[in-house]
N, C-alpha and C positions, 0 to 999 in steps of 0.2 A: 085456529090456524096460527102458526108462529108468524110474527111480524119482524121479518129479517132486516137487518140494517142493509144500507146500500152496498152492494158487493164492489162497486167501483172504488170506494174509499180504500179498500185493501189492495186492490190492484195499484192504485196511485201510490199508496204507502210504500209498496215494494219497488215501483218504478222510480219513485224519487228518494228512495232510502231514508224515510223518515220515521223508522220503527221506533227510534228513541222517544219520539213524541206521541205514540200511538197507544198510551195507557188507556185512555177512554174508549177508543175503537176496540181494543182487546176486551175490556170489561163488558161492552155492550154485546159483542159476540159471545163471550162466555155465558152471559145472562141468558141469551136466547137458546144456546146449545143445551144448557143444563135444564132449561124449562121444556124444550121441544120433545116431541115423540120421535121414535125411530123412523116413523113414517114421514114426518114432517122434514126430518134431516135428510132422509133419502130423496125427497123431491128436490132438493137443491144440490144434488150430486155434481151437476156441471160445474159448480164452483169449488169442488173439493181440491184440485190441484192448487188453485191460488191460495185457499185457506191452509192447506198443509204447509205451503211455503212460508206463508205469514206467521204461522205458529212457531216454526223452526227459527226464523229470523228474530222473532219476539223472545223466544227462549234464550237465544244466544246473548241477547243484551239485557235481559230483565230477570235476573236471578231471584230477586225477592218475590216474583209471581210464580215461582216453581209449583207450589202446590195447585194453584188454579190452572196452570198450564197442563199439568198431569191429568187433572179432572177432564179437561176438554179433550185431550188425547184419548182418555178412557172411553168418553161417550161417543166420540165420532168413530172410533174403530170398531164399535159394535155394529155400525150401519154397513151392510154388505157392500153397497155401491162405493162408499168412501173407503172401505178397506181395499177394494179392487183398484181404485184410483191411486192409492198408496203403492200397492204392489207393482202397478204398471209403470210408475215413474221412477226410473233409476236414479234420476238426478236428486230426488228426495232422499234416497238412500245414502248418497254421498254427503249431502248437506247435514243430515242428522249425525253423521259420524264426526262432524266438526264440533259438536257440542261437548261439554265437559263429560267425561266418562260416567261420572256418577249420575248425571242427569240422563245420559243415554240409557243406563241401567234401569232407571225409574221408568222411562218411556217404554223400554223393551218388556218390563214387567207387566204391562197392561194387556198385551195380546201377543200371540205367536207371530202374527204378521209383522208387528213392529220389532219383536225381537230378532227376526232374521235380518233386519236391516241395520242393526247397531254394529259397532266396531267389535271384532273378536275380543279385544282386551276388555270390553265392558259386559260381555256376557256372563262372565264369572260372578258378577255381584248382583245379576238380576233377582235372585231368590232371597238376597239379604237386605235390599233396600227397604226403607220404611214404607214407601208408597205401593204396598201389595194391593192387587185389585179389590179385595174385601174392605181394606181401609179407605181406598179411594172412593168406593161406592158410598160409604158412610160420610166421607168428606163432601161428596156431590150432594147428598140430601141435605146436609148442614148448609151448604152454600145455597141451595135453592130456597131453603126456609128463610135465610137471611136476606135474599134477594126480594122475596115476597113481602117480608117486613119493611124493607126500604122502599118498596113500591107504595106503601101505605102513607108515606110522609114525603115532604118536600125536602130532599136531602142534597140539593144542588149547590147549596151555600157552604163554603169551606174557606177558612182564612189560611189553610195550608196550601202550599203549591200544588201538591197532589197527595191524596191518601194512600197509604200502603194497602196493597191489595190483600195482604195476609198479615193482619195484625197479630201480634203475639197474643196468645189466649189470655194470659194473666192480664194483660193491658185491656183487652176488650171487657173482661169482667169488672175490672176496676172502674172502667169508664162508666159502665152500666150502674154500678153501685154508687159512684159519686153523683151521677145524675139523679139517682133516688134520694140520696141523703141530702141533697140541695133542696128537696121539697119539704119545707118545714112550716109552711103556713097554707091556709085554704086557697088563696089566691094564686099561689104557685102550683098547687095540685090542679086547680081549674085549667090553668093555661099551659102547663108543661107536664102534667102527670102521664098522659098517654105516650108523649115523646120519651119521657124517662123510662116507662115501661118497655118501649121498643128497644131502647139502648141495652136494658137489662136482659130483654129476650135474646138479643143478638149476642151478649157476653155469655149467657148461659148455654146457647147453643154452640158457641165455638168451644167452650170448655167442657162440653158434655163428656162425662166419664173420666175427667181429669181431677181426681180427688185432691191431689196436692194443691191445685190452683184454688179450689173451693176452701180448703182448709186454712190456707194463708189469709183468707178474707173472712173467717168465721166471727171475728169480733164485730163485723157489721151486720151479722145476722138479724138482731132485733130491729134494726132500722128498716131493713129490707122486708122482713115479714110483715112489720106494722105498715109500710107503704102498701104492700099487696093487698092486705085486708081492707085498708082504708079506700084504696082505688076501687076494688071490687064492690064495696058498699055503696060508693057514690056514683060510680059509672059501671053499671051492671054489664054494659056492652063490651067490657075489657076482659071478661071472665075467661075467654079462651086464652088470651096472652097470659093472664095471671096463672092459669092452670098449667100452662107450658113451663113457667118459671118454677112454680111450686114443685112440679115433677122432678126437675133437675135438682133443686136445692134439697128436696127430701131424699134424693139418692145419695147424697153426701152424709156420711155418718156424723161428722162434726156439726153441720147445719141441722141435721135431724135431732141431735142432742139438745140443741138450743130450744127448739119447738117443743120437745117433750117435757122439758123442765121449766118453761117460762109461762107462768099462770096468766100474766098480762096478755101475751099473744094468744093463749088458748081462748081467753074471754073475747078477744077481738074476732077470733075465728067463729066463735059461736054467735056473734052478733050478726053475722052475714045472714041474708035470706037462706032459707032451707035449701033451695035449689042450687045456690052458689056453694054452699057447704057440701052438698053431695057431689058436685063436680070436683071440687078439691079433694074430697075424700077418695075419689077414684084414682088419685095420683099417688097414693101411698097408703099402705095399711096403718101406718102410724098416725096419719092425718084422720083416716076413717074412725080410729079409736077415739079421737078427740071431739068430733062433731056430735050434735044432738041426735037422739034416737030416730026421730022423723026423717032426718037428713040421711041417716044410715040406711033406713028402709028404702028411701028413694035411690040411693046409690046402688044397694044390692038388688033392688028390684027392676033395675033398668029405666027408672023414671027420670032419665036425663036425656036431653037432645042427642041425636045420633052423632052430629059432628063433635060434640064434646066428649062423648064416650071413646072417641078414637085417640084423644089427646095422648094418653098414657102410652099406648102402643107406638105412636109416632115418635115420642121423645125417647122411649127405650131403644128404638131402632138406631138412633145416632149415638148411643153410649158405647155400645160394644162391650168387650169383656171389662169388668171392673178393674181399675188399677189402684191398688192400695196407696194410701198416703205414705211418704217416706219421711215426713217430718211434720212439725206443727202439732195441732191437737190430737191427742189419743185419749181413749176413755179413761185409762188409768194414770194419765199423767197429772201431777200435782202443779197447778199453776198458782202464782202469787195472787193474793187477794186484790182485786182490782174493781172499783166501783166506777162507772162512767154514766154521765148524763145523757139521755137519749130524747131527742125531740121527735114527736110523731108528725106525720104530714099535716095535722091540724094545728100544730104548735104547742101541744101539751108536752110537758116534760116529765119523763119517769126515770128511775135509776136502775141500772143493771150491773150485776156482778158477774164478770167473766169467769170466775171459778166456780161459783156454787150455782150459776145460771138463775139466781133469784132476781126478782124484779120488785120494785116498790115505787109508790108515788111519793113517799116521804124522803127527803134528802138525808142520806146517811152521814153519820159523823165524819167520816173520812173526806166528805165533800163540803163540810161546813155545818152539818146538823140541820135540824128542822128550820124552815123559813120563819122569820120573825117580822111581824108588821106592827107599825104604830099609826095612830091617827094622824091623818094628813099625808101619808105616803102615797105616791103615785103608783097606781097598779094598772093591770089589765084583767078584765073579766070576760070570760068565754060566753057568748050567746049561742045556745044550741039551735034556737029557732032560726038565726040568721047566720050560723056558721061563721062567726067573726069574733075577734078579740076586740074589745071596747075599752077605750082609755077611761080611767076614773081615778077616784081617791078613796082612801080608807076613812070611813066615817067614825067607826067605833070598833074597838077590840075588847072582847070580854069572854072569859071562860072558853078559851080556845077557839072562839068564833070570830070571824071578821065581817063586818057590815060595810059594804062598799057602794058608793054611788058612782054611776057611769053613764056615758052617752051611747045610745044605740046608733047604728049606721044610719037609721032613717031621721036622726036628729032628736028623737025623744029621750028623756032621761029615765033612769031605772035604778033600783036599789036592790041589792042581793045579799043574803046572809050565807056564808060558807064556812066550813071548818078551815082553820088556818093553813093546813096542809092539802087542801082540796086541789085537784088537778086543773079546775076552771079558774083558779085565781094564781096570778104570777106578778112579780115586781115589774114595773115598767123599765124596760131597758132603753137607755138613751142612745139614740142613733146619730151617727155623724152626718150632718147634712152637708151640702156642698158649700165651700167657702165662697165669698163673693168673687174671688179671683178665679176659682174653678168654674162657677156658674157661667160667668161672662165668656170665658174661653170655650167651654163645652158647648154653650148655646150657639156661639158664632160658628163653630165647626159643624154643629148639627144642621144649622140653617143652610149652610154651604153644600150640603150633599144633595145631589140631584134626585129629582123624583120624589114620590111620596107627598106628604102634606107638611104643614107646619108642626104637627104633633107627632107623626109617625114617619118612618123611613124604611124602605125595604132592606133587609139584612145584607144582600149582596153588596150594594154600593158602600154600606157601612163596613163590611169586612174588607173592601178594597181600600177604604180610607185608613183602616188600622195598619194595613201593610206599610203605609208611609211612616210608621214609627221606626222602621228598620230593625225591629226586633226579629230574632231568629224564628223560623216558622214553628219550631217546637214550643217556643214561649207563646206565640200568638194563638196556638192551639189551646193552651191552658186558659189564656185570657178570654177566649170565646166560650169555653166550657163553663166558666164561672159567670161571665158577663151576660150571656144568653144561654143559661142553663136549660131553659125549656126548648132551645132551638127554634125560636119563634121566627116565622118568615118576615115579620114586620116588628120593628122596635121603637119604643117610645124614647123620648129624651132621657128619661132616668136609665133605661138600659145602655144607652150610647154613653152617657156620662160615667156609668159604672165601668164600662170597658176602657174608657180614657184614663179614669183614675187607676185602674189595674195596670195599664201600660206605664203610667207615671212611676208606680212602685216598682215594676220590673226594671225600668231604666235606672232606678237607684240601686238596684241589688247587685250582687256579685255576678259579673257577666258569665263566669263558668257555671253557676248554679242556674242561671236563667237559660243558658244555652242548652243545658242538659234537659231542661223542661220536665216532662213526665209528672208523675203523681205528686211528689213532694212540693213542687211549685204550685201546682193546682190547689193543694191543701193549704198552703200558706197564703195564697191569694184569697181564698174563701174565708179562712178563719181569722187572719190578721190585717188584711188590706182593704177589703171591700168596704168597710165602715170606717176607715182611718184616712185622714187627710194625708196626701203624699208630700214628701219633702219639697218637690217642686212640680210645677205643670209638665205634662208630658211634651215631648218634642216630636214633631212630624215634619217630614220633608215635603212641604207644601209647594 
């Protein structure tokens, strides 16, 4: 049974003319309508007149919710009792004709009953608006999937005043990819891997069928595929979400090309348990060709749980007709030679050539050539058993081999011999600790936040504190994305201090750049600012 919101809320909203502040009320109603059956909506027909009035009033003032409003109209008008209530109320017909003609046309396109109500001048565009019923039904299914994902997590914390109901598809995918690329060590995977996957799922669902959007992000393909395989390996319960993403990514010709040519990624795929390989093989014939023979037999023989066998069909249903890319990567396009270092979710670094799709563990000449170690160098050595990087020093270098002494997380000491270019050996990168001035200020502010304990605070009061920086909401959104990349409900002092440091950097930047926010700011904060002391302490209106 649908758990409907309190109908009196919407009656009060109309009576007191507070539609401008009814975003959350609309979102709640939208979620229930899209999830409910026709029978469940029919049982609430007594509230139809009120809700039709609310939707028209909301549509008049909230243009950027247009897509979601059309989806709700589409679903409700399929219910005979709600359609009858619309037909019987002549006042509704007059009110809908006060909306912008293009919006009237989109509403009229959803059903003949609605079309009869719109202005004559809007009828001519009904057949040409983008929101044709077939497209709207696909959009409804996308929104239902996204709502279901959001219900899996605690998403009530937001440092922005209100989240746009209809994020641009490119931004949604970018945010998912950025959340994934921020996972570059095991601790981050453990604490934020599932949340990053859910962001990526939402991005892929929003962009389903939009080849141009995926093509623009293809340089991130190695990071994303590596994240998916690592998560599926260490958190088997995420295989459904991983499969959903793989299905959409492999439907993109540019991303598919990366997977087909990248031996490192193929090896990661084949390291998965056979059952997981079989599930991913069902998402694409190209993936099926890459998995091992036993996994192929499982996939072809139906030896996969029933709920996972339906993933491909569900994902295909929201793609619709393929839209070819109009720019970016094409199979025959000659791109400049470009190597880039890529960190796996476990912190290993490999190198990827965006032109040849080649990958290697050895650093290419263009990026400085092979790693060189000397006795006494500080290094980190990967412990497979403890899934951890361990600090140590080079004891000896000879014949292309490095012997390193290092301390394990349990306090014991170990020694290991590795080839100098081995993935489990890396130089120790010095990290910028908090200055004494930063630590004193950040700790004082952290202690002053209500609730929680001396070591952790809930994310919501922290987000409220960050608002006192007076930064624009666009910038605060990026600070939060970097400072709390795992969207943790509770933050430790280190997380809070990171957010404060990022705010200090933003306050020292060009205000126009900060105001614009978006991805360039987020990338700058993550790559240049998070480990760098700011020019001055952040300022808060306390």
